[in-house]
N, C-alpha and C positions, 0 to 999 in steps of 0.2 A: 288733627291731621290736615295738612295743606294740600290742595289740589295743584298739581303742576300746570303751568301755562301750556296751552296746546296750540298756540298760534304760529308755530314755526315749522309745522309740517312733519314732525317726528311722532309716529304712532306711540313710541315708548313713553313719550311725555304726556300722553293722554291718561295714563293710569294714575291712580292715587300714589303719591310719594310721601312717605313719612319723613318730612324734612326735619322735624324735631328730633326724632330718633337718630337720624343721620348726623345731625349736629352734635348730639351727645356722644355718639361713638367717636367722632372726630376729636371732641374735647377730651374724652377719656384717654385716647391714644397719645395726646400731647401731655396731659397731666401726669400720666404714668411714665411717659417718655418711651413707650413701646414703639411708636412710629419712628422715633429718632434712632433707637437702638436696634430695631429688628429689620427695618426696610432695606438696610445695606447687606443683609445676609446673602451669601453667594449661592446657596442652594435652597430649595423649598424645605428640605429637611431641617436645615439650620434655622430657617425662618420660623417653622412650626415650633421648634424647640425653644427658640427665643420668646415667641409669643406665649407659649404655655407658662413660662416663668412669670411673665407680666400679667397674665390672667390671674395667677394665684398670688401675685404680690411678693415673689421671692427675692429678687435682687435688690440690694440697696440702691436707691435711685440717685445716681450722680447728677443727672439732668432733670429728673422728674420733680414734681411739686407735691406728690403724695407717695407714701410708702405702701399704701393699699394697692391691690391689683384690680383688674377689671371686674372681678366677681364682687368685690366689696363695693365698688362704685355702683355696679348694677343693682346690688341689694338696696342701696339708698334710694335709687330711682324707683325701684319696684315698690318699696314701702311708702314713699311719699305719694305715688300715684294711687296706691290702694287705700291710703288714709283718705285721699280725696274721694275715691269711689264709695267708701264706706261712710262718707260725710263726718269724718273725725276732724273736728276743728282744733286749732292750736298751732303753736310755733314749733320751729325746729331748733334744738339746742345741741351743740357739739362741744364736748368737753375733752380737750386735747386736739390742738389745731395744727401744730408744726408749721410747715410752709404754707398751709391753707388749701392744699389740693382738694381734699374731700369737701371742705367748706365751699369752695368755688363750684364744684360739681353739683352739690346739693342746691345751692342758690341758682345755678343755671337751670336745673330741673324745675324749680319753683317759678322761675321767670318764663321759660318757654311754654310751660303748661298753664301759665297765668293763675297760679295759686296765690291766695292772700295769706301768706304766712311770714311772720317775723323770723329773723335768724339771729341767734345768739352764739357767739364764738368765745368759749371760755378757755383760757390758757394762762399759765404764768408768764409766757413769752420770755422765760429765762431758764427753761429746762426743768428737770425734776429735782425735788429736794431729797435729802436722806430720810430714811424712816423716822417717824416721830417717836418720842419717848412713849413706851407702852405699846408700840405698834405690834400687831399680830403677825407681821412678817418683817422682823428686824433684820432678816438676811438680805433684804432688797437694797443693797448698798451700791450696786454697780452703776445704777442710773446717775448717781451723784458724782461719779468719777469724773475728773476734769476733762479727759478726752471725750468720753461718751457724752457727757452733758453738753459739751460744746457743739456736738452734732445735733442735739435736740433743741438747743436754745435759739429760737428764731423770734425776732421782735415783731411787734405789731406793724411796723413799717414794711417788713418783708411780706407779711400777709396782704396788706393793703396794696402794695406794689404788684403782687401776683394777681390779685383780682383785676386790676386795670390792665395788666399784661395780657390776660386772656379775655378781656373785653366783657367781663361779667359785672353787672351793676352791684354797687354796695348799698343801694337804697333799701332801707329796712334791715340792714345788717348792723349789729352792734358788737363790739369787742368788749369782753369782760375780763380784764387783766387781774392777775394775782393767783397765788396758790389756792386751790379749791377750798381748803379749810377756812380761808379768809374771805374769798370772793363770793362763794355760792350762797352763804346765808343772806347776804345783801340782795343778790339776784332773786332768791326765793321770796324774801319779804316784798320786793318790788312787784314780782309777778302776782303774788297772792293779793297784794293791795289793790290791783286793778282787775282781779279775777281772770288773769290770763292763764290759759292751760297749754299743755304741750301735746303735740301729735306724735312727735318722734324725738327720742332722747338717745343720742349716740355717745357712748362712753369709750374714750381712748386714753385712759389714765395710766395704763400699764400696771401700776403698783396697787397693793392692797389698800393703803391709806387713801390714795387718790380716789379709788373706786367707791369706798364707803362714804367719802365726802360727797360724791355725786349722788349716790343712791339715797342717803339720808336727808339730803337737801332738796332733791328734785323728783324722786320717783313718784311721790304722791300727787305731783302736779300733772303727771301724764294722764290724759283722758283714757277712760275705759275704751278699749278698742284701738288705742295707740300702740306704738312699737318702741321696744328697747333693743338697741344694738350694742354688743360688747365686742370691740375691735380685737382685744387681746384675750380671747377665751381659750384658745388652744384645745381643740376638740379631744385630743388624746392625752393631754397633760394631766398628771396627778393620778393616773390609774395604775401605776407600777408599784414597786415596793415602797416608794416614798409618796405620801399624800401630797406633798408640796408641788404645785404647778410651776412651770417656768415663769409665768406671769401671776403675780398676786391678785390681779383683777379677777381671775377665775375663782380663786378661793373666796374672795370678798363677795362676789355676786351669788355664789352657791350658799355661803353662810347666810346672806341676807334673805334669800328665798326660803331656806329652811326655817329661819327664825320667824318669818312672817307668814308661814303656812301657804306659800304659793308654789311649792315644789309638787305640782299636780299636773294632771293631763290638760288642764285648761291653760297652763303656762309652759307648754313644751318648748324647749330650745330647738332651734333649727340651725344646722351647719351651713355656713356660707362657703368657706374655702379651707377648712381645717384650722384656720386661725380665728376668724370672726364667727359670731353666732348671734341670733336674734330670737326674741319671743314677743308675743302679743299680750298686752295687759288685759286680763279678762274680767277683773272685778276690783273694786276699791278695797284697800286694806289700811288699817291704822298703822302708821309707821312708829316704831319705838324711838322717836327722835329725842326724847328726853334722856334716854340712855346714851345715845350718841353724843349729845351735848355734854353730858356729865363726863363721858370718856375724854372728850377734847379738853375739858377744864382740868380733870384730874390726871390725865395721862394714863388712864386705865381703861382699856377697851374690852376687857374680858366679858362684859355683859352682852357684847355683840356677837359672841360665838354661840352656836347652837349646842345644846346638850342632849344626848351625847355628841361629842365632836365627830364631824364627818371624817371618814377614813378612806383609804385607797379603794377598798371594796365598795364603799358607798359611791365613790366617783365612777367606778366601773359599772355599777348597777344603773346609775343615772344615765351614763352614756349609752348603755344598752337600751334603756327605755327611750331615750331621744332618737336613737337610730331606728327603733321600731316604728317611729312616726315620721320618718324622713320623707315619705311620699305624701304626707298629709298637708304640707304647708300650703298647697294651692287651694285647699278647702277654706282657709282663712282669708284668702285674697280674692276679691271679686274679679271675675274675668269670664271669658267665653268658655262654655263647656268644651272639654276635650283639649284645652290648651293650658300651658304653664305660663304664668306671668314671668316676664323676663325684662325688667326695667320698663322702658317706655314702649314696649311692643310685646307680642306674644310669639312663642315658638311652638310648633306642633309637638305634642308629647310623643316620645319615641323616636325623634329625629336622630339619625346617626351621623349627621354631618359634624365634622370637627369643630369644636368651640373656637379653635384658633383661627379657622378660616371662615366660619360662618359670619355672614353680614348681619346676623341677628344677635350678635354678642357685642355689648358695649365695649 
């Protein structure tokens, strides 16, 4: 925290001012475009309605640099800061970058709080591919549709330009281009070769195939005590009459957890905004990577599904268990007693002030 200068005679400036948090709130409002889209609201009610959408990440951002809302940005700040507090070493890896908004924000947090972390940004930079032969979610074809894919395909130059546009340094940032099935084995080998670990792994691959590529190549490199974020979890997805979730990413990560014995109280998922979710890695497990590699080679991924198969009832049971722990997340995160961590600041538990209007919300 930076102390404001007090030499100009204003008592208000003698108090501590959290300049870093103020900067991150300003940056978040620009990256999401909430400041551009909501400030012109004619009434307070319209402003609050507009802001609530951007807090949750609802509207497709015509002007924004990220599809994520303020809550998911805030979550990245919170977990990076708490990895530092818990002395969890390692790099930040983001798989699925789009225009680079979340990457820019994460790097800004690392910069303003002077963390020593490398940043790896993994993306095809040409959109999403169709499901692979033997995929466990062959129905995920919409992403590769010409019109939809055109909105997702943003090149490395776009991301680089946006970093400079928002004045965030790219020192220590590396792009890792290519579909994950092709690019991540090389990144894995490189990281393992120099003993580099991960403090935070953020998955935004949408699809089942993309998500297993990330998990089977990078999960075991996450430090115990580090964090895993799933952008496309969909908190209530898959609990109805059909097991299938809107995003295959949820199916992939729950299959992975069941197969590796980490669907337990030590690895509880926590809801971010009904779309994204996160959990903390509590212990090391041996990854069945040989089965994944065989699946890639043979086009048969059946060995990566838990037996018996997870059903809609299993999903509902898991969501019920996670919900029962929803107030426990602060116990995992170092902070002052009686407060909830909230990005680069704390907010008193029980506050009733609107998240849309609170200056404590990124």
